[in-house]
C-alpha positions as CSV (number, residue, x, y, z in Angstrom):
1,M,40.9,-2.3,13.1
2,A,39.7,-5.3,10.2
3,E,40.3,-7.7,13.0
4,M,36.9,-5.7,14.8
5,T,33.6,-7.3,15.3
6,A,31.3,-6.4,13.0
7,L,28.8,-5.0,16.5
8,E,31.7,-2.8,16.7
9,R,32.3,-1.6,13.5
10,Q,28.6,-0.8,13.3
11,W,28.9,1.0,16.8
12,R,32.3,2.6,15.4
13,L,30.6,3.6,12.3
14,L,27.8,5.6,13.5
15,Q,30.0,7.4,16.0
16,A,31.6,8.7,13.1
17,M,28.5,9.2,11.1
18,I,27.3,12.0,14.4
19,G,30.1,13.3,14.0
20,L,30.8,13.8,10.4
21,R,28.7,17.3,9.6
22,N,29.3,16.9,5.9
23,G,28.8,13.4,5.8
24,G,30.6,10.9,4.5
25,T,31.1,8.6,1.2
26,V,30.6,5.1,1.4
27,A,34.6,5.1,-0.1
28,E,35.9,7.0,2.7
29,L,34.2,5.3,4.8
30,A,35.4,2.3,3.4
31,V,39.0,3.1,3.7
32,E,38.5,4.3,6.9
33,F,37.0,0.9,8.8
34,Q,39.9,-1.4,6.3
35,V,36.7,-2.8,5.2
36,S,35.1,-3.4,1.4
37,E,32.7,-1.0,0.0
38,K,29.6,-3.8,0.4
39,T,30.3,-4.0,3.8
40,I,30.1,-0.5,4.9
41,R,26.7,-0.2,2.4
42,R,25.3,-3.6,4.0
43,D,26.1,-2.0,7.5
44,L,24.7,1.7,6.9
45,S,21.4,-0.7,5.7
46,L,21.5,-2.3,8.8
47,L,21.4,1.0,11.2
48,L,18.8,1.8,9.0
49,K,16.7,-1.1,8.9
50,V,17.0,-1.1,13.4
51,G,15.8,3.2,13.0
52,F,18.9,5.8,13.7
53,P,17.3,7.9,10.2
54,L,20.3,7.9,8.4
55,S,20.1,9.2,4.7
56,E,22.2,8.9,1.2
57,I,22.0,12.9,-0.3
58,V,23.3,13.7,-3.6
59,G,26.0,16.8,-3.9
60,R,27.9,18.4,-6.2
61,K,28.8,16.8,-9.3
62,G,26.6,13.4,-8.6
63,L,28.7,12.5,-5.3
64,K,26.8,10.7,-2.9
65,R,27.2,11.0,1.2
66,W,25.5,9.2,4.0
67,K,25.0,11.2,6.7
68,V,23.2,11.7,10.1
69,S,19.6,12.8,9.6
70,A,19.6,16.1,11.6
71,E,15.7,17.0,11.1
72,H,14.8,13.3,12.8
73,G,16.5,13.1,16.0
74,P,16.1,10.7,18.8
75,P,14.3,12.4,22.0
76,A,15.3,15.2,23.2
77,A,16.2,14.2,26.3
78,I,19.0,12.1,25.0
79,R,22.0,13.1,22.5
80,W,22.7,11.2,19.5
81,D,26.0,9.4,20.8
82,E,23.5,8.5,23.5
83,A,21.1,7.4,21.7
84,A,23.9,4.9,19.0
85,T,25.7,3.8,22.7
86,L,22.2,2.7,23.9
87,Y,20.8,1.1,21.8
88,L,25.0,-1.0,20.3
89,G,24.7,-1.6,24.6
90,C,21.2,-3.3,24.2
91,K,23.3,-5.4,21.6
92,L,25.6,-6.4,23.8
93,M,23.7,-7.1,26.5
94,Q,21.7,-9.7,24.9
95,P,23.5,-13.1,26.0
96,L,22.6,-12.1,29.5
97,A,19.1,-13.3,29.0
98,E,20.9,-16.3,28.8
99,V,21.3,-16.4,32.5
100,G,17.8,-14.4,33.4
101,L,19.0,-11.0,33.9
102,A,17.9,-9.3,30.8
103,D,15.2,-8.1,31.7
104,S,16.5,-5.9,34.3
105,W,18.8,-4.9,32.0
106,Q,16.6,-4.4,28.9
107,S,14.1,-1.8,30.7
108,L,17.2,0.7,30.9
109,F,17.5,0.7,27.2
110,R,13.4,1.6,26.4
111,V,14.4,5.1,26.4
112,V,16.0,4.6,23.0
113,G,12.5,3.7,21.3
114,Y,11.4,6.8,19.4
115,R,9.3,7.0,16.6
116,R,7.4,9.9,14.4
117,A,4.0,10.2,14.6
118,T,3.8,10.3,10.8
119,E,6.5,6.9,11.3
120,P,4.5,3.5,10.8
121,S,5.9,0.9,12.7
122,Q,7.2,-1.6,11.1
123,S,5.7,-4.9,10.3
124,P,7.8,-7.8,10.8
125,F,7.4,-10.7,8.0
126,T,8.8,-13.6,6.5
127,A,8.9,-14.3,2.6
128,F,9.1,-18.0,0.3
129,S,8.7,-18.9,-3.3
130,I,6.0,-21.0,-4.8
131,L,7.5,-23.9,-6.1
132,K,6.2,-26.9,-8.3
133,P,4.7,-29.9,-6.1
134,D,7.8,-31.9,-7.2
135,A,10.1,-29.0,-6.4
136,S,10.8,-29.3,-10.2
137,G,10.3,-25.2,-10.7
138,I,8.4,-22.2,-10.0
139,R,4.7,-23.1,-9.4
140,S,2.6,-19.9,-10.8
141,F,-0.7,-18.4,-9.8
142,D,-3.3,-16.6,-11.8
143,T,-3.2,-12.8,-10.1
144,M,-6.8,-11.8,-10.6
145,R,-8.3,-15.5,-10.1
146,R,-5.9,-17.4,-7.5
147,T,-5.3,-14.5,-4.5
148,R,-7.8,-15.8,-2.7
149,D,-7.1,-18.8,-3.1
150,V,-3.6,-18.8,-2.6
151,A,-4.4,-17.4,0.6
152,G,-6.6,-19.8,1.8
153,M,-3.9,-22.0,1.6
154,I,-1.8,-20.5,2.9
155,R,-3.7,-20.0,6.1
156,H,-4.6,-23.6,6.4
157,V,-1.2,-25.2,6.4
158,V,0.0,-22.6,8.4
159,A,-2.5,-23.3,11.0
160,K,-2.7,-26.8,10.7
161,T,0.8,-26.4,11.4
162,A,0.0,-24.6,14.6
163,H,-2.3,-27.4,15.9
164,D,0.0,-30.4,15.3
165,Q,2.9,-28.4,17.6
166,G,0.9,-27.5,20.2
167,W,-0.8,-23.8,19.7
168,P,-4.2,-23.1,21.5
169,E,-7.4,-23.7,19.7
170,D,-8.4,-19.9,21.0
171,R,-4.9,-18.1,19.6
172,I,-5.4,-20.5,16.5
173,N,-9.0,-19.0,15.7
174,V,-7.5,-15.0,17.0
175,F,-4.1,-14.8,15.4
176,I,-4.7,-17.2,12.2
177,H,-7.8,-17.6,11.5
178,G,-8.7,-13.9,12.3
179,K,-12.0,-15.0,14.3
180,T,-13.0,-14.7,18.3
181,P,-11.6,-17.3,20.2
182,D,-14.2,-19.8,20.2
183,G,-14.2,-19.3,16.4
184,S,-18.0,-18.5,15.9
185,K,-17.4,-15.3,13.9
186,P,-15.0,-13.6,11.9
187,S,-13.4,-10.5,14.4
188,S,-14.8,-7.1,13.6
189,G,-13.9,-3.8,15.1
190,E,-12.5,-0.4,14.2
191,K,-8.9,-2.0,15.4
192,S,-8.6,-5.4,14.0
193,P,-6.8,-7.9,16.6
194,D,-3.4,-9.0,16.3
195,R,-2.7,-11.8,13.4
196,F,-1.9,-12.6,10.3
197,Q,-1.6,-10.8,6.9
198,Y,-1.2,-14.0,3.8
199,L,-0.2,-11.8,1.2
200,P,0.5,-13.5,-2.2
201,L,2.7,-11.4,-3.7
202,P,1.9,-11.1,-8.0
203,T,5.2,-10.7,-10.1
204,I,6.9,-7.4,-11.1
205,N,8.6,-8.5,-14.8
206,H,11.6,-6.2,-14.3
207,A,12.5,-6.3,-18.0
208,L,8.8,-5.4,-18.6
209,G,7.6,-2.7,-16.0
210,R,4.4,-5.0,-15.4
211,V,3.0,-6.8,-13.2
212,E,2.6,-10.2,-13.6
213,S,1.0,-13.9,-12.1
214,I,1.6,-15.3,-8.4
215,R,5.2,-16.9,-7.1
216,R,5.9,-15.5,-4.3
217,V,4.6,-15.1,-1.1
218,L,4.4,-13.2,2.2
219,I,3.2,-13.7,5.6
220,V,2.9,-10.5,7.6
221,A,2.8,-9.7,11.6
222,P,1.6,-6.8,13.9
223,S,4.8,-4.9,14.7
224,H,5.6,-6.3,18.4
225,C,5.0,-9.7,16.7
226,G,8.4,-10.3,16.1
227,Q,8.3,-13.9,17.3
228,E,5.6,-15.6,15.5
229,I,6.9,-14.5,12.6
230,A,10.3,-16.5,13.4
231,W,7.8,-19.3,14.1
232,A,6.6,-19.0,10.5
233,R,9.8,-18.7,9.0
234,R,10.4,-22.6,10.4
235,A,7.3,-24.0,10.2
236,M,6.3,-22.6,6.8
237,A,9.4,-23.7,5.1
238,G,9.3,-26.8,2.9
239,A,5.7,-27.0,3.6
240,E,2.9,-28.1,1.5
241,L,0.2,-26.2,-0.2
242,V,-3.3,-28.2,-0.5
243,N,-6.5,-27.7,-2.1
244,H,-9.3,-30.2,-2.8
245,N,-7.1,-32.2,-5.8
246,G,-4.4,-32.2,-2.6
247,T,-1.0,-30.9,-2.9
248,A,-0.8,-27.7,-5.2
249,A,2.5,-26.5,-4.5
250,L,5.4,-26.4,-1.9
251,L,6.9,-23.4,0.3
252,T,10.8,-22.6,-0.1
253,I,12.3,-19.8,1.8
254,L,12.9,-16.5,-0.2
255,P,16.0,-14.3,0.2
256,G,15.5,-10.7,1.2
257,S,18.3,-10.1,-1.5
258,D,15.0,-10.9,-4.2
259,W,14.7,-8.0,-6.4
260,V,10.4,-8.5,-6.7
261,L,10.5,-9.0,-2.7
262,R,12.0,-5.9,-2.4
263,Q,9.5,-3.7,-4.4
264,Y,6.8,-4.4,-1.7
265,V,8.7,-4.0,1.5
266,E,11.3,-1.6,1.1
267,E,10.6,2.1,1.4
268,S,8.9,4.3,-1.4
269,R,6.7,7.9,-1.1
270,T,4.5,6.7,-3.9
271,W,2.7,3.6,-3.7
272,A,0.0,1.9,-5.8
273,T,-2.2,-0.9,-5.7
274,V,-1.5,-4.3,-7.8
275,T,-4.5,-6.3,-6.1
276,P,-7.6,-4.1,-5.7
277,V,-8.5,-2.0,-2.5
278,I,-12.3,-3.6,-1.0
279,L,-13.2,-0.8,0.8
280,P,-14.3,-1.1,4.7
281,G,-18.0,0.4,3.7
282,Y,-20.4,1.2,1.2
283,D,-19.2,4.1,-1.2
284,D,-22.8,5.0,-2.5
285,P,-25.0,4.8,0.7
286,D,-27.2,7.7,-0.4
287,H,-27.7,6.0,-4.0
288,L,-26.6,9.1,-6.0
289,R,-25.0,6.7,-9.0
290,R,-28.5,6.0,-9.6
291,K,-29.7,9.5,-9.6
292,L,-27.7,10.3,-12.2
293,K,-29.0,8.1,-14.2
294,N,-32.3,9.1,-14.5
295,G,-30.4,12.4,-15.7
296,R,-29.6,15.6,-13.8
297,D,-28.6,19.1,-14.8
298,A,-24.8,19.9,-15.1
299,E,-24.7,21.8,-11.6
300,T,-26.5,18.4,-9.5
301,Q,-24.2,16.4,-11.6
302,K,-20.9,17.7,-10.4
303,R,-22.5,18.3,-6.5
304,Y,-22.9,14.4,-6.6
305,L,-19.7,13.5,-8.0
306,T,-18.0,15.6,-5.8
307,R,-19.9,13.8,-3.1
308,L,-19.4,10.6,-3.9
309,D,-15.8,11.4,-4.1
310,A,-15.6,12.8,-0.7
311,R,-17.1,9.6,0.1
312,T,-14.5,6.8,-1.3
313,D,-11.7,9.5,0.1
314,E,-13.6,8.8,3.7
315,L,-13.4,5.7,3.3
316,L,-9.9,4.9,1.9
317,R,-8.4,7.2,4.8
318,K,-10.0,5.5,7.0
319,A,-9.2,1.6,5.4
320,F,-5.3,2.8,6.1
321,R,-6.1,3.8,9.7
322,Q,-7.7,0.4,10.0
323,A,-4.3,-1.4,9.0
324,G,-2.3,0.9,11.6
325,Y,-1.7,4.3,10.3
326,S,-1.5,7.3,12.3
327,C,-4.0,9.6,11.1
328,E,-1.6,12.4,10.8
329,L,0.1,10.6,7.7
330,I,-3.1,9.7,6.5
331,E,-4.3,12.9,6.2
332,K,-1.0,14.6,4.6
333,A,-1.1,11.8,2.4
334,E,-2.8,12.4,-1.5
335,L,-4.8,10.0,-2.9
336,D,-6.2,9.1,-6.4
337,W,-8.3,6.0,-7.2
338,R,-9.8,4.4,-10.0
339,D,-11.3,0.8,-11.8
340,V,-8.1,1.2,-14.2
341,G,-5.3,-0.5,-12.4
342,F,-2.2,2.0,-12.1
343,Q,0.4,-0.1,-13.3
344,P,1.1,-1.7,-16.3
345,G,-0.1,-5.6,-16.2
346,V,-3.5,-4.6,-13.3
347,E,-6.2,-5.5,-14.3
348,L,-9.8,-3.8,-13.9
349,A,-10.5,-3.4,-9.8
350,S,-14.0,-5.5,-10.8
351,R,-12.2,-8.6,-12.7
352,Y,-10.7,-9.6,-9.2
353,L,-12.4,-12.3,-7.1
354,P,-12.6,-10.9,-3.5
355,P,-12.9,-13.5,-0.6
356,E,-16.3,-14.8,-1.0
357,N,-17.7,-12.5,1.7
358,L,-16.6,-9.4,0.3
359,N,-18.3,-10.2,-3.1
360,N,-20.2,-7.4,-2.9
361,A,-18.1,-4.7,-1.6
362,P,-16.8,-2.1,-3.6
363,R,-12.9,-2.6,-4.6
364,I,-10.7,0.1,-6.4
365,H,-7.4,1.0,-7.5
366,V,-5.4,3.2,-5.4
367,R,-2.0,5.3,-5.8
368,V,-1.0,6.9,-3.1
369,N,2.3,9.5,-2.2
370,F,2.9,9.7,1.8
371,P,4.9,13.3,2.7
372,S,7.6,10.7,3.7
373,A,9.0,7.6,2.9
374,V,6.9,4.6,4.4
375,R,8.3,1.4,4.4
376,G,6.4,-1.7,3.4
377,P,4.8,-4.2,3.2
378,I,1.3,-2.4,2.8
379,A,-1.8,-3.7,2.0
380,V,-4.9,-2.1,3.5
381,G,-9.0,-2.3,3.2
382,S,-11.3,-5.3,4.1
383,G,-9.2,-8.0,2.1
384,R,-6.0,-6.9,3.6
385,F,-5.6,-9.9,5.4
386,R,-6.0,-12.0,2.6
387,G,-3.4,-10.1,-0.4
388,F,-6.2,-7.1,-2.0
389,G,-5.9,-3.7,-1.3
390,L,-1.9,-4.9,-1.6
391,F,0.9,-2.2,-2.4
392,T,4.0,-2.2,-4.5
393,K,6.7,0.4,-4.9
394,S,5.8,3.0,-7.5
395,D,8.6,4.9,-8.2
396,R,10.0,2.4,-10.5
């Protein structure tokens, strides 16, 4: 068994997991497949990432076992072993792309594409570290004052590189700048068109448990835009970030094992903002705060405050829907919000400098508790394409 390929081992591992009613420990699976526990963990992580709902459960005496989650099985039309065979068979058929037969074969395997209504589609991303211009060390930027600037520099270099490599101008305007095809004005509407998100990542200090300066960035795309992310990963490696003073920083590819990156892209039920959510609308259209300042009786004050909370709740759920999360998921999510951050090191929401076109938009910090674990990256609100409304795991 030691000579089997990684794909064959993963296939057999999945078949074994389907047959294990009570699951198996990493150590047991490592012995069965004659590989290291590290290899088994990597295989399980890969299978989980591509959509097979495996789960790690804690049994008696703290013993951890991996098993297939029966409650989240494949469509009723196919069995688990059929789903596994279809997926891995599709992987084996990938070489047919070289001889022009991929399309006809792949159509047979699309039946395995399933997702619960409460499971958001996964957004592909690529991550980079920010280096000093001479590459002598890490370059950092103040989160509160420079988030919008770093996002702008990333967008600028992506657009310039795309132009140099022959992207059509209308494609650059829409996908990179988030504008109409002719570039005359920003795109608008309840649902945004396909486009990149530029997300500067505030550092999470592991030792102190606090949010600090920006030293990394993510470029994120819609779930079906993996090719664009692959292009960005190649094109931005070694790219220069430029401001009015010249070269401000360099980008270098960040490994997926980076601990800070994992706080933004792994699964969690509870998430909290590191930059405030910019609400997609005015939170006080009836000027209730002004009326409260003029003095009201206790019952009227309570009624006004309830209306203000309801309006904020409505706008926040709208922000999540606009970011692509299903109505069913957002209806079940628990939301909490305030001007003060939910994590150490996060400043008051009102102190962050938003994109200039959103200077007057209300902004707040948010904590969300989903009904089930959701994978990042998560960025919502009107500033989500330039680093605002960015969440990190809050279960550390």
